[in-house]
KOLLODREN-631206 format. One line per 3 residues: number of its first residue (from 1); for each residue x, y, z of N, C-alpha, C, O. Coordinates in steps of 0.05 Angstrom, whole numbers, plus 5000, padded with zeros to 4 digits. Atoms other than C-alpha are relative to their C-alpha. Layout:
<pts>
NUM = X:Y:Z:X:Y:Z:X:Y:Z:X:Y:Z ~ ...
</pts>
This chain:
<pts>
1 = 5015:4995:4975:7174:1404:8098:4971:5004:4994:4964:5019:4975 ~ 5029:4998:5005:7098:1398:8102:4990:5028:5006:5004:5044:5019 ~ 5011:4973:4996:7053:1459:8103:4984:5001:5026:4961:4992:5027
4 = 5014:4998:4974:7035:1472:8176:4983:5025:5001:4969:5029:5021 ~ 5017:4976:5000:7002:1538:8156:4972:4993:4991:4953:5010:4996 ~ 5027:5008:5009:6943:1500:8126:4986:4985:5022:4989:4960:5024
7 = 5012:5012:4976:6901:1486:8187:4977:4982:4992:4960:4990:4976 ~ 5024:5016:5005:6852:1428:8186:4975:5014:5012:4977:5031:5030 ~ 5025:4987:4991:6779:1448:8195:4987:4983:5022:4984:4959:5020
10 = 5013:5013:4977:6746:1432:8262:4970:5002:4996:4960:5024:4992 ~ 5029:4998:5004:6672:1414:8255:4986:5015:5023:4994:5011:5046 ~ 5017:4986:4981:6621:1458:8291:4974:4984:5002:4959:4982:4982
13 = 5022:5019:4997:6567:1412:8320:4981:5010:5022:4989:5023:5041 ~ 5019:4994:4979:6503:1421:8360:5008:4986:5026:5020:4965:5025 ~ 4993:5011:4974:6512:1408:8435:4973:4995:5015:4965:5012:5030
16 = 5027:5005:4987:6446:1375:8458:5004:4988:5028:5008:4964:5031 ~ 4997:5008:4972:6450:1372:8534:4976:5010:5015:4969:5034:5012 ~ 5024:4992:4987:6388:1374:8578:5001:5025:5016:4983:5041:5016
19 = 4999:4976:4983:6412:1427:8626:5003:5026:4984:4995:5047:4994 ~ 5000:4977:5017:6426:1474:8569:4971:5006:4990:4963:5029:4989 ~ 5028:4996:5008:6355:1463:8544:4984:5012:5022:4967:5029:5018
22 = 5015:4990:4977:6328:1475:8613:5006:5030:5005:4988:5045:5013 ~ 4993:4972:4996:6366:1541:8617:4992:5017:4975:4996:5041:4974 ~ 5008:4988:5025:6339:1557:8547:5024:5014:4986:5022:5036:4976
25 = 4976:4991:5014:6409:1565:8519:5006:4981:4977:5005:4957:4981 ~ 4991:5016:5022:6431:1541:8451:5031:5000:5001:5044:5021:5005 ~ 4971:5002:5001:6502:1516:8446:5009:4982:4978:4996:4963:4970
28 = 4987:5017:5020:6548:1488:8393:5029:4996:5010:5040:5013:5024 ~ 4972:5006:4992:6616:1455:8404:5018:5000:4976:5012:4986:4956 ~ 4981:5001:5021:6675:1469:8360:5020:4979:5007:5036:4981:5026
31 = 4985:5024:4993:6710:1402:8358:5029:5001:4990:5037:4988:4971 ~ 4972:4998:5006:6783:1421:8356:5014:4973:5006:5036:4968:4995 ~ 4989:5026:4994:6796:1351:8384:5001:4982:4976:5016:4962:4976
34 = 5002:5017:5023:6780:1323:8316:5019:5008:4977:5019:4995:4956 ~ 4986:4990:5023:6829:1362:8273:5024:4983:4993:5033:4982:4970 ~ 4977:5016:5005:6888:1314:8280:5004:4981:5023:4999:4988:5046
37 = 4997:5020:4979:6904:1251:8319:5023:5007:5019:5024:4997:5042 ~ 4977:4994:4983:6970:1280:8347:5003:5029:5006:5007:5037:5029 ~ 4998:4971:4995:6972:1355:8337:4971:5009:5004:4959:5022:4986
40 = 5028:4999:4996:6904:1359:8368:4991:5026:5014:5007:5040:5026 ~ 5012:4979:4984:6857:1411:8396:5010:5028:4992:5015:5033:4968 ~ 4990:4973:5005:6880:1483:8403:5030:5001:4995:5040:5023:4989
43 = 4971:5000:5001:6953:1462:8399:5010:5008:4972:5030:5024:4971 ~ 4991:4993:5027:6960:1468:8323:4997:5030:4996:5015:5043:4985 ~ 5004:4972:5003:6931:1538:8326:5021:5016:5016:5032:5035:5006
46 = 4980:4986:4984:6978:1559:8383:5028:4996:4989:5045:5014:4993 ~ 4974:5005:5011:7038:1528:8349:5004:5013:4972:5027:5018:4964 ~ 4998:4992:5028:7023:1555:8279:5020:5023:4996:5039:5020:4980
49 = 4982:4977:5005:7058:1623:8284:5028:4995:5010:5047:5006:4999 ~ 4973:5008:4991:7115:1594:8325:5014:4984:4979:5038:4987:4974 ~ 4988:5017:5021:7127:1543:8270:5008:5017:4976:5029:5013:4963
52 = 4994:4982:5022:7124:1597:8217:5026:5016:5006:5043:5019:4989 ~ 4976:4985:4992:7176:1638:8256:5024:4982:4998:5046:4990:4989 ~ 4977:5019:5000:7220:1576:8263:5009:4994:4971:5032:4993:4965
55 = 4993:5005:5028:7216:1562:8188:5014:5024:4988:5034:5021:4974 ~ 4988:4976:5012:7231:1634:8169:5029:5005:5011:5046:5015:4996 ~ 4973:4997:4988:7291:1634:8217:5018:4977:4994:5042:4976:5002
58 = 4985:5024:5006:7314:1567:8190:5010:4986:5025:5033:4977:5027 ~ 4993:5012:4975:7314:1541:8261:5001:4970:4997:4984:4958:4984 ~ 4998:5029:5003:7338:1469:8265:4982:4985:5019:4976:4961:5015
61 = 5016:5014:4980:7294:1453:8325:4982:5018:5016:4983:5043:5014 ~ 5020:4987:4983:7240:1472:8375:5004:4991:5029:5008:4967:5034 ~ 4998:5007:4971:7244:1475:8451:4974:5009:5013:4965:5032:5009
64 = 5024:4993:4986:7182:1473:8495:5001:4991:5029:5019:4977:5037 ~ 5002:5005:4972:7160:1467:8567:4974:4985:5007:4954:4989:4993 ~ 5024:5013:4991:7110:1422:8603:5004:4979:5020:5027:4973:5028
67 = 4999:5021:4980:7093:1368:8652:5001:4972:4987:5003:4970:4962 ~ 4997:5027:5010:7094:1292:8645:4974:4990:4986:4974:4968:4976 ~ 5024:5006:5016:7023:1292:8615:4994:5023:4980:4972:5025:4971
70 = 5004:4975:5015:7033:1356:8574:4989:4995:4972:5001:4982:4956 ~ 5011:5000:5027:6987:1363:8514:5017:5017:4981:5020:5010:4958 ~ 4984:4983:5017:7031:1419:8489:5026:4986:4991:5032:4986:4967
73 = 4976:5015:5008:7095:1377:8490:4993:4978:4981:5008:4972:4962 ~ 5009:5022:5017:7057:1320:8458:4996:5010:4972:5006:4998:4952 ~ 5004:4988:5027:7035:1364:8400:5025:5011:4988:5030:5008:4964
76 = 4974:4989:5010:7103:1398:8395:5018:4978:4989:5030:4981:4968 ~ 4984:5023:5010:7139:1331:8389:4989:4989:4974:5004:4983:4956 ~ 5012:5010:5025:7089:1308:8336:5005:5019:4977:5010:5011:4955
79 = 4995:4980:5021:7096:1373:8298:5028:5000:4990:5034:5001:4966 ~ 4972:5001:5008:7171:1369:8299:5006:4976:4982:5019:4978:4962 ~ 4997:5025:5016:7169:1297:8273:4988:5003:4972:5000:4995:4953
82 = 5014:4998:5026:7120:1315:8218:5012:5020:4982:5014:5016:4957 ~ 4991:4978:5016:7150:1380:8195:5030:5004:4998:5040:5023:4986 ~ 4972:5000:5004:7223:1365:8201:5017:5016:5019:5039:5024:5012
85 = 4985:4987:4979:7245:1400:8265:5008:4980:5021:4993:4962:5028 ~ 4993:5014:4976:7285:1368:8320:4985:5013:5024:4977:5037:5022 ~ 5015:4989:4978:7251:1378:8388:5014:4993:5026:5026:4972:5029
88 = 4991:5004:4973:7271:1385:8461:4978:5009:5019:4965:5029:5014 ~ 5020:4993:4980:7225:1385:8521:5012:5004:5027:5029:4988:5036 ~ 4991:4994:4973:7239:1417:8588:4977:4994:5019:4956:5008:5018
91 = 5023:5011:4985:7196:1379:8638:5001:5007:5030:5023:5009:5042 ~ 5004:4995:4971:7170:1396:8707:5005:4975:5016:4995:4953:5009 ~ 4997:5022:4982:7193:1351:8763:5023:4982:4993:5043:4990:4980
94 = 4978:5020:5003:7236:1288:8761:4990:4978:4981:4966:4974:4977 ~ 5008:5019:5021:7237:1231:8710:4978:4981:5009:4979:4969:5031 ~ 5023:5017:4996:7172:1193:8706:4994:4985:4974:4999:4995:4953
97 = 5009:5016:5023:7145:1139:8661:4970:5002:4997:4955:4990:5012 ~ 5029:4997:5005:7077:1160:8634:4995:4995:4970:5014:4995:4954 ~ 5005:5004:5028:7042:1146:8568:5009:5024:4983:5019:5020:4961
100 = 4992:4976:5015:7055:1218:8546:5031:5000:4997:5041:5006:4975 ~ 4971:5000:5001:7129:1213:8563:5010:4979:4980:5029:4984:4965 ~ 4992:5021:5019:7135:1148:8524:4995:5010:4971:5011:5004:4953
103 = 5005:4989:5027:7103:1183:8464:5021:5020:4992:5030:5020:4970 ~ 4980:4980:5006:7151:1241:8469:5026:4987:4992:5039:4995:4972 ~ 4975:5014:5007:7210:1193:8468:4997:4986:4973:5016:4987:4957
106 = 5004:5014:5025:7180:1153:8410:5001:5020:4977:5009:5013:4954 ~ 5000:4979:5021:7172:1219:8371:5027:5013:4997:5030:5031:4981 ~ 4972:4990:5003:7246:1234:8381:5006:5025:5016:5027:5037:5011
109 = 4995:4976:4984:7241:1291:8432:5022:4994:5020:5021:4974:5034 ~ 4980:5002:4979:7302:1302:8476:4988:5012:5026:4978:5034:5026 ~ 5013:4992:4975:7277:1306:8548:5020:5009:5021:5041:4996:5025
112 = 4983:4989:4978:7307:1348:8604:4981:5005:5024:4963:5021:5022 ~ 5017:4997:4976:7276:1342:8674:5013:5021:5017:5036:5019:5026 ~ 4989:4976:4986:7284:1408:8711:4996:4999:5030:5005:5017:5044
115 = 5008:4999:4972:7258:1387:8780:4977:5020:5002:4967:5030:4982 ~ 5023:4981:4997:7204:1432:8810:5010:5029:5003:4998:5047:4992 ~ 4988:4973:4998:7248:1491:8830:5010:5010:4973:5005:5034:4967
118 = 4990:4992:5026:7281:1492:8762:4977:5008:4981:4980:5026:4965 ~ 5023:4994:5017:7213:1492:8728:4987:5026:5008:4978:5041:4991 ~ 5012:4975:4991:7187:1548:8771:5015:5025:4990:5004:5047:4989
121 = 4983:4978:5010:7244:1591:8744:4994:5007:4971:5008:5024:4959 ~ 5004:4997:5029:7215:1588:8673:4992:5028:4992:4997:5036:4969 ~ 5008:4973:5007:7188:1659:8676:5021:5021:5009:5016:5045:5006
124 = 4980:4981:4991:7251:1690:8705:5018:5009:4977:5023:4994:4958 ~ 4982:4991:5021:7298:1733:8663:5024:4982:4998:5035:4973:5018 ~ 4977:5016:5005:7353:1693:8632:4995:4970:5001:5014:4954:4998
127 = 5005:5028:4999:7318:1626:8638:5009:4985:4975:5020:4964:4976 ~ 4995:5014:5026:7326:1610:8564:5029:5000:4992:5037:4985:4974 ~ 4973:4996:5010:7399:1631:8558:5016:4974:4999:5029:4969:4979
130 = 4984:5025:5002:7432:1564:8576:4989:4980:4980:5004:4965:4968 ~ 5012:5018:5020:7383:1527:8531:5006:5009:4972:5010:4993:4954 ~ 4992:4990:5026:7397:1573:8473:5029:4995:4994:5037:4991:4971
133 = 4972:5007:5004:7471:1561:8484:5003:4970:4994:5021:4962:4978 ~ 4999:5029:5004:7459:1486:8486:4989:4992:4972:4999:4974:4959 ~ 5013:5005:5026:7414:1487:8424:5000:5025:4983:4980:5039:4981
136 = 4998:4974:5015:7439:1545:8381:4980:5001:4977:4977:4983:4961 ~ 5019:4994:5022:7387:1575:8335:4973:4987:5002:4956:4991:4985 ~ 5026:5013:4997:7329:1533:8361:4979:5020:5009:4985:5040:5022
139 = 5022:4983:4993:7261:1565:8369:4990:4993:5028:4982:4970:5033 ~ 5009:5004:4972:7243:1573:8443:4970:5008:5002:4963:5031:4996 ~ 5029:4995:4999:7167:1567:8453:4991:5001:5029:4996:4982:5044
142 = 5009:4998:4972:7135:1591:8518:4981:4977:5008:4971:4963:4991 ~ 5017:5021:4989:7096:1544:8562:4972:5001:4987:4960:5022:4985 ~ 5026:5002:5013:7033:1520:8527:4998:5012:4973:4976:5015:4962
145 = 5001:4987:5026:7052:1553:8462:4991:5029:5002:4979:5040:4984 ~ 5011:4974:4994:7037:1620:8494:5014:5024:4986:5028:5020:4966 ~ 4989:4975:5012:7056:1692:8479:4982:5010:4978:4962:4998:4971
148 = 5016:4987:5021:7030:1737:8424:4999:4982:4976:4978:4981:4963 ~ 5001:5018:5023:7050:1687:8370:4979:4978:5003:4964:4972:4984 ~ 5021:5020:4995:7006:1634:8402:4972:5011:4998:4955:4998:4986
151 = 5026:4987:5001:6948:1682:8410:4992:5007:4971:4969:5003:4963 ~ 5006:4993:5027:6953:1705:8338:4991:4976:4984:4972:4978:4968 ~ 5009:5024:5014:6947:1634:8313:4972:4992:5008:4957:4981:4991
154 = 5026:5007:4991:6885:1624:8355:4978:5018:4990:4954:5011:4993 ~ 5021:4983:5012:6849:1681:8321:4985:4984:4978:4962:4989:4973 ~ 5012:5015:5022:6836:1631:8264:4977:4982:5010:4961:4973:4993
157 = 5022:5017:4990:6791:1590:8310:4973:5014:4995:4953:5001:4988 ~ 5025:4985:5004:6738:1645:8304:4991:4998:4971:4968:4994:4966 ~ 5007:5003:5029:6741:1643:8228:4988:4973:4994:4968:4971:4979
160 = 5010:5027:5005:6730:1568:8228:4971:4997:5009:4954:4986:4995 ~ 5028:5003:4989:6668:1572:8272:4981:5017:4984:4959:5008:4977 ~ 5019:4983:5014:6637:1631:8236:4993:4990:4972:4971:4994:4962
163 = 5005:5011:5026:6644:1596:8169:4979:4978:5000:4969:4970:4979 ~ 5018:5023:4998:6599:1540:8194:4974:5006:5014:4957:4988:5018 ~ 5025:4993:4986:6543:1579:8228:4976:4993:4984:4956:4983:4995
166 = 5023:5005:5017:6497:1571:8169:4990:4971:5001:4966:4966:5000 ~ 5007:5029:4999:6499:1495:8174:4985:4994:5025:4970:4974:5026 ~ 5015:5004:4975:6472:1501:8245:4973:5014:4999:4956:5010:5016
169 = 5024:4984:5001:6417:1548:8223:5002:5025:5017:4982:5038:5023 ~ 4995:4976:4984:6448:1604:8263:5008:5023:4981:5023:5019:4962 ~ 4990:4976:5014:6456:1675:8236:5020:5015:5016:5035:5032:5006
172 = 4982:4986:4982:6496:1698:8296:5003:4984:5026:4990:4963:5029 ~ 4996:5012:4974:6519:1679:8366:5007:5022:5020:5015:5044:5012 ~ 4996:4979:4979:6528:1715:8432:5027:4999:5014:5036:5019:5024
175 = 4974:5001:4986:6594:1690:8460:5013:4973:4998:5002:4954:4986 ~ 4984:5024:4999:6646:1637:8472:5004:4991:5029:5003:5006:5047 ~ 4993:5011:4974:6661:1590:8529:5022:4979:4995:5019:4961:4978
178 = 4978:5019:5004:6727:1552:8535:5016:4999:5026:5016:5017:5042 ~ 4981:5004:4978:6777:1525:8585:5024:5019:4996:5032:5024:4973 ~ 4976:4983:5001:6836:1571:8602:5021:4988:5017:5017:4984:5041
181 = 4977:5010:4985:6903:1543:8622:5022:5021:5001:5030:5029:5023 ~ 4981:4978:5001:6954:1595:8599:4985:5026:4993:4995:5048:4997 ~ 5015:4977:5009:6900:1641:8571:5006:5008:4971:4995:5028:4961
184 = 4992:4993:5028:6931:1641:8501:4977:4997:4980:4973:5015:4964 ~ 5023:5004:5019:6871:1612:8464:4979:5021:5005:4968:5033:4986 ~ 5020:4979:4994:6824:1659:8500:5009:5027:4989:4992:5041:4977
187 = 4990:4975:5010:6868:1718:8482:4996:5002:4969:4989:5023:4959 ~ 5003:5000:5029:6866:1697:8409:4971:5005:4992:4966:5019:4972 ~ 5028:4995:5006:6790:1695:8409:4992:5029:5005:4977:5041:4990
190 = 5006:4971:4994:6787:1764:8442:5011:5018:4978:4998:5036:4969 ~ 4988:4984:5021:6834:1792:8389:4982:4998:4974:4978:5018:4961 ~ 5016:5004:5024:6791:1762:8333:4972:5013:5002:4962:5024:4983
193 = 5027:4989:4997:6725:1785:8362:5000:5030:5002:4980:5043:4995 ~ 4997:4971:4999:6750:1856:8374:4976:5014:5014:4967:5035:5004 ~ 5022:4988:4985:6695:1870:8425:4972:4994:4991:4953:5003:5003
196 = 5027:5005:5010:6637:1844:8384:4985:4980:5017:4961:4982:5020 ~ 5014:5020:4984:6622:1785:8429:5018:4993:5024:5043:4996:5023 ~ 4985:5006:4976:6642:1764:8499:5013:4972:4999:5001:4953:4989
199 = 4986:5025:4998:6693:1709:8510:5002:4993:5030:5013:5008:5046 ~ 5000:5009:4972:6685:1669:8575:5021:4978:5003:5020:4957:4990 ~ 4979:5020:4995:6746:1632:8601:4995:4987:5027:4994:5000:5048
202 = 5003:5016:4976:6736:1576:8651:5028:4993:5010:5041:4976:4998 ~ 4972:5003:4991:6801:1578:8692:5004:4972:5011:4993:4965:5032 ~ 4994:5027:4991:6827:1507:8698:5024:5000:5018:5032:4978:5028
205 = 4978:4998:4981:6885:1532:8740:4993:5021:5021:4976:5038:5016 ~ 5006:4980:4979:6886:1572:8805:5008:5029:4991:5023:5032:4973 ~ 4996:4972:5008:6886:1648:8802:5029:5008:5002:5038:5026:4987
208 = 4972:4991:4996:6959:1652:8826:5018:4990:4977:5042:4995:4978 ~ 4984:5007:5023:6981:1621:8760:5004:5023:4981:5020:5021:4962 ~ 4995:4976:5015:6976:1690:8730:4986:5002:4973:4994:5017:4956
211 = 5014:4999:5025:6926:1677:8674:4989:5027:4994:4991:5038:4972 ~ 5012:4973:5004:6890:1743:8685:5021:5020:4991:5016:5037:4973 ~ 4979:4981:5007:6956:1781:8681:5010:4995:4971:5016:5013:4956
214 = 4991:5007:5027:6977:1743:8618:4981:5010:4979:4989:5022:4959 ~ 5020:4991:5020:6912:1756:8582:4999:5030:4998:4998:5041:4976 ~ 5001:4971:5001:6911:1829:8602:5024:5011:4985:5022:5031:4972
217 = 4976:4991:5014:6982:1836:8576:4998:4997:4970:5011:5011:4955 ~ 5003:5005:5028:6961:1809:8509:4978:5016:4987:4981:5026:4965 ~ 5024:4988:5012:6893:1840:8498:4987:5022:5016:4966:5033:5008
220 = 5013:4980:4983:6878:1889:8554:4981:4987:5019:4983:4963:5025 ~ 5018:5010:4979:6822:1881:8604:4971:5000:4993:4954:4999:5011 ~ 5028:5000:5008:6758:1881:8563:4996:4979:4978:5015:4970:4966
223 = 5007:5019:5021:6721:1833:8517:4999:4972:5010:4994:4953:4995 ~ 5000:5027:4989:6726:1773:8564:4994:5001:5030:4996:5021:5043 ~ 5004:5004:4971:6708:1746:8632:5014:4973:5007:5014:4954:4992
226 = 4987:5025:4990:6747:1694:8673:4983:4989:5023:4974:5005:5040 ~ 5016:5013:4980:6710:1644:8717:5016:4977:5012:5029:4962:4998 ~ 4986:5021:4986:6739:1598:8769:4988:4973:4993:4964:4968:4997
229 = 5009:5028:5006:6735:1525:8746:5020:4980:5008:5018:4956:5001 ~ 4977:5019:4995:6798:1494:8775:4993:4979:5022:5007:4959:5024 ~ 5009:5020:4981:6761:1457:8831:5021:4993:5020:5026:4970:5027
232 = 4980:5004:4979:6816:1467:8882:5028:4998:4992:5046:4996:5009 ~ 4972:5001:5009:6878:1464:8839:5002:4989:4972:4985:4974:4962 ~ 4995:5011:5026:6907:1448:8771:5003:4970:5002:5017:4960:5019
235 = 5000:5029:5001:6898:1375:8753:4987:4987:5024:4990:4963:5028 ~ 5015:5011:4978:6855:1366:8815:4974:4988:4989:4958:5001:4977 ~ 5023:5014:5011:6802:1314:8798:4984:4989:5024:4995:4977:5042
238 = 5017:5009:4978:6743:1297:8843:4977:4983:4989:4971:4984:4965 ~ 5021:5018:5010:6686:1247:8840:4977:5013:4986:4966:5003:4967 ~ 5022:4986:5013:6633:1298:8822:5007:5007:4971:4991:5004:4953
241 = 4991:4994:5027:6674:1320:8762:5000:4975:4982:4990:4976:4959 ~ 4998:5024:5016:6686:1249:8738:4971:4990:4994:4966:4980:4972 ~ 5027:5009:5005:6612:1232:8746:4986:5018:4979:4971:5008:4962
244 = 5011:4982:5020:6593:1294:8706:5010:4993:4972:4995:4993:4953 ~ 4988:5007:5026:6641:1274:8650:4987:4975:4990:4980:4973:4966 ~ 5012:5026:5009:6614:1203:8648:4971:5004:4991:4963:4993:4970
247 = 5028:4996:5007:6542:1227:8646:4998:5016:4974:4982:5010:4957 ~ 5000:4983:5025:6557:1280:8592:5008:4984:4976:4995:4986:4955 ~ 4991:5017:5023:6594:1230:8548:4977:4981:4993:4973:4975:4969
250 = 5022:5019:5005:6536:1181:8555:4977:5014:4986:4965:5004:4967 ~ 5024:4986:5010:6482:1233:8540:5005:5014:4973:4987:5015:4956 ~ 4995:4983:5023:6517:1273:8485:5019:4987:4980:5020:4995:4957
253 = 4980:5011:5017:6572:1228:8457:5025:5016:4997:5042:5010:4981 ~ 4977:4982:5002:6622:1284:8468:5022:4990:5019:5017:4990:5043 ~ 4978:5008:4982:6689:1258:8495:5012:5024:5014:5017:5044:5002
256 = 4989:4979:4983:6718:1300:8551:5024:4990:5015:5027:4965:5019 ~ 4979:5007:4981:6780:1301:8594:4997:5017:5024:4983:5038:5023 ~ 5007:4988:4974:6782:1322:8666:5016:5025:5007:5008:5040:5025
259 = 4984:4978:4992:6836:1375:8667:4990:5027:4988:4994:5048:5000 ~ 5008:4976:5013:6806:1425:8618:4971:5000:4991:4955:5014:5002 ~ 5027:4998:5011:6744:1410:8577:4978:4991:5019:4957:5003:5020
262 = 5020:5009:4981:6708:1372:8632:4994:5022:5021:4971:5027:5027 ~ 5003:4979:4980:6720:1427:8683:4986:5024:4987:4969:5037:5000 ~ 5013:4977:5013:6700:1480:8632:4970:4996:4996:4954:5014:5000
265 = 5029:5005:5005:6634:1447:8614:4985:4999:5026:4962:5008:5027 ~ 5013:5001:4974:6617:1434:8687:4996:5029:5010:4975:5036:5021 ~ 5003:4972:4992:6630:1508:8702:4979:5014:4983:4964:5031:4994
268 = 5021:4988:5017:6585:1527:8643:4973:4992:5011:4955:5008:5012 ~ 5026:5008:4988:6529:1485:8674:4994:5016:5024:4971:5025:5028 ~ 5004:4985:4975:6538:1520:8741:4991:5029:4994:4973:5039:5007
271 = 5007:4972:5006:6535:1589:8709:4974:5002:4984:4959:5021:4988 ~ 5025:5000:5014:6478:1571:8663:4977:4998:5020:4956:5012:5017 ~ 5021:5004:4980:6437:1546:8722:4997:5024:5018:4975:5029:5029
274 = 5001:4976:4983:6454:1610:8760:4990:5024:4985:4987:5046:4996 ~ 5012:4978:5015:6426:1653:8704:5019:5019:4988:5012:5042:4983 ~ 4980:4982:5012:6490:1682:8676:4992:5009:4972:4998:5032:4964
277 = 5007:4994:5028:6462:1679:8605:4970:5002:4998:4955:4987:5009 ~ 5029:4996:5005:6395:1705:8583:4988:4978:4983:5002:4967:4966 ~ 5013:5020:5017:6345:1655:8554:5002:5008:4970:4999:5031:4963
280 = 4997:4995:5028:6356:1648:8480:5029:5006:4991:5034:5009:4967 ~ 4972:4995:5006:6431:1660:8484:5011:4977:4983:5004:4954:4987 ~ 4986:5020:5016:6474:1624:8433:5030:5001:5007:5043:5022:5005
283 = 4972:5001:4992:6543:1601:8456:5015:4979:4983:5004:4959:4975 ~ 4982:5020:5012:6602:1566:8423:5019:4991:5021:5034:5007:5032 ~ 4982:5013:4982:6638:1518:8468:5024:4989:4985:5019:4974:4966
286 = 4976:5010:5014:6710:1504:8446:5010:4975:5014:5018:4976:5037 ~ 4987:5024:4990:6733:1433:8455:5029:5002:4993:5037:5000:4970 ~ 4972:4993:5005:6807:1447:8464:5018:4975:4997:5042:4977:4995
289 = 4985:5024:5005:6828:1374:8455:5012:4989:5026:4999:4990:5047 ~ 4987:5011:4976:6877:1342:8503:4991:4973:5009:4997:4964:5031 ~ 5010:5026:4992:6844:1274:8502:5022:4980:5005:5018:4960:5020
292 = 4978:5018:4994:6912:1240:8502:5007:5000:5029:5017:4980:5040 ~ 4994:4997:4972:6920:1265:8573:4983:4982:5018:4989:4978:5041 ~ 5017:5018:4984:6863:1220:8596:5015:4975:5009:5007:4963:5029
295 = 4985:5024:4993:6913:1163:8598:5014:5003:5026:5023:4983:5038 ~ 4986:4996:4975:6944:1195:8659:4983:4994:5025:4994:4992:5047 ~ 5017:5004:4976:6884:1182:8704:4979:4979:4996:4965:4972:5015
298 = 5020:5021:5005:6840:1130:8671:5012:4972:5005:4998:4952:5002
</pts>
């Protein structure tokens, strides 16, 4: 079995965007999208401790949750294939043929479509019991690789960025900005920073998805701020967002997707222009990956 504890290094790069210059803010982007072609973005970090637990328990397989464009299931299926675990995916809704679903099948993942009501029950007590009976001994991984294990793995993101500050000519930085879907990655950064710097989460999902409650349950209620960036709903894409992504990719060469990183960067522009950050601030923007999901709307 390969060593999934040895995380690839994500490059920390300058983010030269005119509106950041206008706001007199320096920013760098941590390119988690570049660490692996399949286990991409923040997913390897979120899966790391779950995989270690599965290995220590000698689990024969991994079970995860997600939708038909799920970056988490995509990475989970790839990790299972690479590291010798069987995998099963519990999917929202009814059977659909998407590029992501085809990849999951090609990677050997067993797919179970729960409908919408069945998927909404994922946080109810006893949800996992029938799946644990069907797949004895398998590691059950929360949606998005969440929970404390997922957050602990994401602490290592901070170490990777800090090790590269000198190459940027930075001696320090003021805070983080990243998309928040389950809040797991944000929680990991808050744990690692331990109050030294503020972590800003751009909420790519509506408030009723419970991200604030999840993060507070993991790290308390300090060390971070949450900002609405969902633009009317999860996976809701509008012409202004797509135009912003196209312009940003043309100007900076930074590839974005519309569900998370695009929304997060657009929200950063709005807050920078509104004066949220003092001139001279230095921010690290986390590119959380998920570029495979672009195939669902391009």
